[in-house]
C-alpha positions as CSV (number, residue, x, y, z in Angstrom):
1,X,19.4,-47.3,-37.3
2,X,21.2,-44.8,-34.8
3,X,19.1,-42.1,-35.9
4,X,15.8,-44.1,-35.4
5,X,16.5,-44.8,-32.4
6,X,17.6,-41.1,-31.2
7,X,14.2,-40.2,-33.1
8,X,12.3,-42.5,-30.7
9,X,14.3,-41.1,-27.8
10,X,14.0,-37.8,-28.5
11,X,10.2,-38.3,-28.7
12,X,9.9,-40.1,-25.3
13,X,11.6,-37.2,-23.5
14,X,9.2,-34.8,-25.2
15,X,6.1,-37.1,-23.7
16,X,8.0,-37.3,-20.6
17,X,8.3,-33.8,-20.3
18,X,4.8,-32.6,-21.4
19,X,3.4,-35.4,-19.0
20,X,5.5,-33.9,-16.1
21,X,4.2,-30.7,-16.8
22,X,0.4,-31.6,-16.6
23,X,-1.7,-29.7,-14.7
24,X,-3.9,-30.6,-11.9
25,X,-7.0,-32.1,-13.7
26,X,-9.1,-30.5,-11.1
27,X,-10.6,-27.0,-12.1
28,X,-11.4,-26.0,-8.5
29,X,-7.6,-26.7,-7.6
30,X,-6.0,-23.7,-5.9
31,X,-2.6,-23.1,-7.5
32,X,-0.7,-20.3,-5.8
33,X,2.3,-20.4,-7.8
34,X,-0.5,-18.5,-10.2
35,X,-1.2,-15.9,-8.0
36,X,1.0,-12.7,-8.5
37,X,-0.7,-10.4,-5.6
38,X,-2.6,-10.7,-2.1
39,X,-5.5,-8.8,-3.7
40,X,-6.1,-12.0,-6.3
41,X,-5.5,-14.3,-3.8
42,X,-8.0,-12.7,-1.0
43,X,-10.8,-12.6,-3.6
44,X,-10.6,-15.6,-4.9
45,X,-10.7,-17.2,-1.3
46,X,-13.8,-14.5,-0.9
47,X,-15.7,-16.4,-3.6
48,X,-15.0,-19.7,-3.0
49,X,-15.6,-19.1,0.8
50,X,-18.0,-16.0,1.4
51,X,-19.0,-14.7,4.6
52,X,-20.8,-17.0,6.2
53,X,-19.0,-20.4,5.6
54,X,-18.8,-22.9,8.2
55,X,-15.2,-22.8,9.4
56,X,-14.9,-26.8,9.5
57,X,-15.6,-26.5,5.5
58,X,-12.8,-23.8,5.1
59,X,-10.4,-25.8,6.7
60,X,-10.8,-29.2,5.3
61,X,-11.0,-27.3,1.5
62,X,-7.7,-25.2,2.5
63,X,-5.7,-28.2,3.2
64,X,-6.3,-30.2,0.7
65,X,-4.8,-27.3,-1.5
66,X,-1.7,-27.4,0.8
67,X,-2.4,-25.0,3.3
68,X,-1.7,-25.7,7.1
69,X,-4.4,-24.4,9.5
70,X,-5.0,-23.5,13.2
71,X,-7.6,-21.6,15.2
72,X,-6.2,-18.4,17.2
73,X,-8.0,-16.4,19.8
74,X,-10.4,-19.4,20.7
75,X,-11.1,-19.1,24.5
76,X,-11.7,-22.1,26.2
77,X,-14.5,-23.6,27.7
78,X,-13.9,-21.6,31.3
79,X,-13.6,-18.2,29.3
80,X,-10.1,-17.5,30.9
81,X,-7.8,-16.7,28.2
82,X,-4.4,-18.4,28.4
83,X,-2.5,-15.4,26.5
84,X,-1.3,-12.0,27.3
85,X,-3.6,-10.5,24.3
86,X,-6.9,-11.2,24.5
87,X,-8.3,-11.4,20.8
88,X,-11.2,-9.2,19.6
89,X,-12.4,-12.4,17.4
90,X,-11.4,-16.0,16.9
91,X,-10.0,-16.4,13.6
92,X,-9.1,-19.4,11.5
93,X,-5.3,-18.7,10.2
94,X,-3.7,-21.0,7.3
95,X,-0.3,-20.7,5.9
96,X,1.6,-21.9,2.8
97,X,4.2,-21.5,0.3
98,X,5.7,-21.8,-3.3
99,X,8.9,-22.3,-5.0
100,X,9.6,-18.9,-7.0
101,X,12.9,-20.1,-7.8
102,X,16.3,-22.1,-6.9
103,X,16.6,-20.4,-3.4
104,X,13.4,-18.4,-3.2
105,X,10.1,-19.4,-1.6
106,X,6.9,-16.9,-1.4
107,X,5.0,-17.4,2.1
108,X,1.5,-16.7,2.4
109,X,-1.4,-16.2,5.2
110,X,-4.6,-16.0,5.0
111,X,-7.0,-15.7,7.6
112,X,-11.3,-16.3,8.5
113,X,-12.3,-14.3,11.7
114,X,-15.4,-16.3,12.6
115,X,-18.3,-16.1,14.9
116,X,-19.7,-18.2,17.8
117,X,-21.7,-20.3,15.4
118,X,-18.2,-20.8,13.8
119,X,-19.4,-19.2,10.6
120,X,-16.9,-16.7,9.1
121,X,-17.4,-13.4,8.9
122,X,-14.3,-12.0,6.6
123,X,-11.1,-13.2,4.2
124,X,-7.9,-11.6,5.0
125,X,-4.6,-12.2,3.0
126,X,-0.9,-11.2,3.4
127,X,2.4,-12.5,2.3
128,X,5.7,-12.5,3.1
129,X,7.3,-11.5,0.0
130,X,9.7,-13.4,-1.4
131,X,12.2,-15.2,1.6
132,X,15.7,-16.1,0.3
133,X,17.0,-19.4,1.6
134,X,20.7,-18.6,2.8
135,X,23.2,-20.6,1.5
136,X,24.8,-23.3,4.3
137,X,27.8,-22.1,5.5
138,X,30.3,-24.5,7.3
139,X,32.0,-23.2,10.2
140,X,34.8,-25.5,10.7
141,X,33.5,-27.9,13.7
């Protein structure tokens, strides 16, 4: 009787592990951990969002995939720049990160310059590499 219970428990644990490792069923899901290089990510994004894509569509789609986005270099209605540097072209900039190990994260930044019609003109991607989290140190306070 004990061996039947242990077999049932083992089967349950295996099924639970398989269920937890199930990938996202959406074939268009963008899994950042699957990208090994900046070029791979840029090529994929360029294929999904070719130049001429609406900024609002790109923004919404990237947020669904875990990116945080914001516009940079956009001039206010009066045409007065508020920063020290004037951007040549406004851009949609999005960033995301994923865990690569217990204390290692990889951070990605993608940007989509756009024109006055709010259509993208290019796709750029970069990463900050693997950033290690420093262990917490108590300072005796």
